[in-house]
C-alpha positions as CSV (number, residue, x, y, z in Angstrom):
1,M,5.6,-14.4,-46.0
2,A,5.1,-10.6,-47.0
3,S,1.3,-10.5,-46.7
4,S,1.7,-12.5,-42.8
5,R,4.1,-9.8,-41.6
6,L,2.3,-6.8,-42.8
7,A,-0.6,-8.3,-41.4
8,R,1.2,-8.7,-38.1
9,L,2.5,-4.8,-38.1
10,P,-0.3,-3.0,-36.1
11,I,-0.1,-6.2,-33.2
12,V,3.5,-5.2,-32.9
13,A,2.8,-1.6,-33.3
14,I,0.3,-2.1,-30.7
15,D,2.5,-4.1,-28.7
16,G,5.3,-1.4,-28.5
17,L,2.9,1.2,-27.6
18,L,1.7,-0.5,-24.7
19,D,5.0,-2.1,-23.5
20,R,5.6,1.6,-23.1
21,V,2.8,2.8,-21.5
22,F,2.8,0.1,-18.6
23,S,6.7,1.4,-18.3
24,V,5.8,5.0,-18.1
25,V,2.7,4.1,-15.7
26,G,4.5,2.0,-13.3
27,A,8.0,4.8,-13.4
28,L,5.2,7.1,-12.8
29,T,3.1,5.6,-9.8
30,L,6.1,4.5,-7.9
31,A,8.1,7.5,-8.2
32,Q,4.9,8.8,-5.8
33,A,6.3,6.1,-2.7
34,P,8.9,8.7,-1.8
35,A,6.6,11.6,-1.6
36,F,3.8,9.9,-0.2
37,I,5.8,8.0,2.3
38,A,7.5,11.5,3.9
39,H,3.6,13.0,3.7
40,Y,2.3,9.8,5.6
41,I,5.8,10.0,8.5
42,Q,4.6,13.8,8.9
43,R,0.9,12.6,9.4
44,L,2.1,10.3,11.6
45,A,4.2,12.2,13.7
46,G,1.3,14.0,14.1
47,H,-0.8,11.4,15.5
48,L,2.3,10.3,18.0
49,A,2.2,14.0,19.2
50,E,-1.7,13.8,19.5
51,A,-1.5,10.5,21.7
52,E,1.4,11.5,23.4
53,R,-0.5,14.5,24.7
54,G,-3.5,12.2,25.8
55,V,-1.2,10.2,27.8
56,A,0.2,12.9,29.2
57,S,-2.7,14.3,30.8
58,W,-3.2,11.0,31.7
59,L,0.0,10.5,33.9
60,A,-0.4,14.1,35.5
61,I,-4.0,12.9,36.6
62,A,-1.4,9.9,38.0
63,H,0.9,11.8,40.0
64,K,-2.0,14.0,41.5
65,A,-3.0,11.0,42.6
66,G,0.4,9.8,44.1
67,L,0.9,7.4,41.2
68,A,4.1,6.6,40.2
69,N,3.1,6.3,36.2
70,V,0.1,5.6,34.2
71,V,-0.1,1.7,34.1
72,Q,-0.7,2.1,37.9
73,L,-3.4,4.9,36.8
74,A,-4.8,2.3,35.0
75,A,-4.6,-0.8,37.4
76,R,-6.3,1.4,40.0
77,Y,-9.7,2.4,37.8
78,R,-9.7,-1.1,36.8
79,S,-9.9,-2.2,40.2
80,S,-12.9,0.0,40.9
81,P,-16.4,-1.5,41.5
82,N,-17.6,1.8,39.9
83,A,-17.9,0.6,35.7
84,E,-17.7,3.7,34.0
85,V,-13.9,4.3,36.6
86,V,-13.3,0.3,35.1
87,E,-13.5,1.7,31.9
88,A,-11.4,4.5,32.3
89,G,-8.8,2.4,33.1
90,N,-9.3,0.7,30.0
91,K,-9.0,4.0,28.1
92,C,-5.9,4.9,29.8
93,L,-4.1,1.8,28.6
94,A,-5.4,1.8,25.0
95,D,-3.9,5.1,24.9
96,L,-0.9,4.1,26.4
97,Q,-0.8,1.3,24.1
98,R,-1.3,3.4,20.9
99,V,1.5,5.5,21.8
100,E,4.1,2.8,21.7
101,E,2.4,1.7,18.3
102,L,2.4,4.8,16.6
103,R,6.0,5.4,18.3
104,A,7.4,2.1,17.1
105,A,5.9,2.5,13.4
106,L,7.4,6.0,13.3
107,T,10.5,4.9,14.2
108,A,10.5,1.9,11.8
109,V,9.9,4.0,9.0
110,R,11.5,7.0,9.8
111,D,14.8,5.2,10.1
112,A,14.5,2.7,7.4
113,P,17.6,2.5,5.0
114,V,15.8,4.0,1.4
115,W,16.2,0.4,-0.2
116,R,13.8,-0.9,2.3
117,R,11.6,1.9,3.3
118,G,8.9,0.9,1.2
119,V,8.8,-2.6,2.7
120,D,9.0,-1.2,6.3
121,F,6.3,1.3,5.6
122,L,3.6,-1.6,4.0
123,M,4.6,-3.7,7.3
124,N,4.2,-0.7,9.7
125,M,1.5,1.3,7.8
126,D,-1.8,2.3,9.7
127,R,-4.6,2.0,7.9
128,E,-6.7,5.4,8.9
129,I,-3.4,7.2,8.8
130,A,-2.8,5.8,5.6
131,A,-6.0,6.7,4.0
132,G,-5.7,10.3,5.4
133,T,-2.6,10.6,3.8
134,I,-4.0,9.7,0.5
135,K,-7.2,11.7,0.7
136,D,-4.6,14.6,1.2
137,F,-2.0,13.7,-1.4
138,Q,-0.9,15.1,-3.9
139,P,1.2,13.6,-6.8
140,N,4.2,15.4,-8.0
141,L,6.9,15.0,-9.5
142,P,10.0,13.9,-7.4
143,M,13.2,14.4,-8.9
144,T,15.3,12.6,-5.6
145,L,17.7,9.3,-6.4
146,E,15.1,7.7,-4.1
147,S,12.3,8.7,-6.7
148,I,14.3,7.6,-9.1
149,L,14.9,4.4,-7.8
150,Y,11.4,3.8,-7.4
151,A,11.1,5.2,-11.0
152,L,13.0,2.2,-12.5
153,L,11.5,0.0,-10.1
154,G,8.1,1.4,-11.6
155,I,9.4,0.5,-14.8
156,V,9.9,-3.0,-13.9
157,V,6.9,-3.8,-12.5
158,G,4.8,-2.0,-15.4
159,L,6.6,-4.0,-17.9
160,M,5.7,-7.1,-15.8
161,V,2.3,-6.5,-15.2
162,Y,1.9,-5.8,-19.1
163,A,3.6,-9.4,-19.7
164,V,0.9,-11.0,-17.4
165,F,-1.5,-9.0,-19.2
166,K,-0.2,-10.2,-22.2
167,A,-0.1,-13.5,-21.6
168,V,-3.9,-13.6,-20.6
169,L,-5.0,-12.3,-24.0
170,K,-2.9,-15.3,-25.6
171,L,-4.7,-17.5,-24.0
172,I,-7.7,-16.7,-23.8
173,G,-7.1,-16.0,-28.1
174,R,-6.2,-19.7,-28.0
175,M,-8.8,-21.0,-26.0
176,V,-11.3,-19.0,-28.2
177,A,-9.4,-20.6,-31.3
178,A,-9.4,-24.0,-30.0
179,A,-13.7,-23.4,-29.4
180,S,-13.7,-22.2,-32.4
181,H,-11.8,-24.8,-34.3
182,H,-13.7,-28.1,-32.4
183,E,-17.5,-26.4,-33.2
184,S,-16.1,-26.6,-36.7
185,G,-15.1,-30.0,-36.7
186,K,-18.7,-30.7,-35.3
187,K,-20.4,-29.1,-37.7
188,S,-18.3,-30.6,-40.3
189,G,-19.0,-33.7,-39.2
190,K,-22.2,-33.4,-39.0
191,D,-22.1,-32.5,-42.6
192,A,-20.3,-36.0,-43.9
193,G,-23.3,-37.8,-41.8
């Protein structure tokens, strides 16, 4: 019995080490979320400002034409027999829609309570802006309450990932043992025959 405990000692030690590694990796990874979201919000606000400048240009053109807004300008352009002018009308509406989408996304993420910000970020994330944010993001060790909460959540997620990883390894081990036992049963049956 003592020898089986000694044989299991390396496995228990590795299990404990991996348990901690997954916890730390999960904590450090999710602790980055608030800083990443803050960088994303800044980038999103920049995209919104640029899109608003484009719509302001369309609005200036509308006012020069005696129209009240960009929607009226787009309608006028889209009723033209000229395909290029129709395309400009479609661009007016697309630019206006982009401003509305960016503004809604920014408001949703920026104004979300701390406990829901990650979910709101994922639900309203613009993939292109997030990709640009990832490209320029520098990981750091934030010490805000929000980061600490995300780090604690990261520990839980890391432990869950490790539990799944360990369960898969055990399942594979059982399948290999069963296949090995099945093969040895076939060989002893042939030897007996």
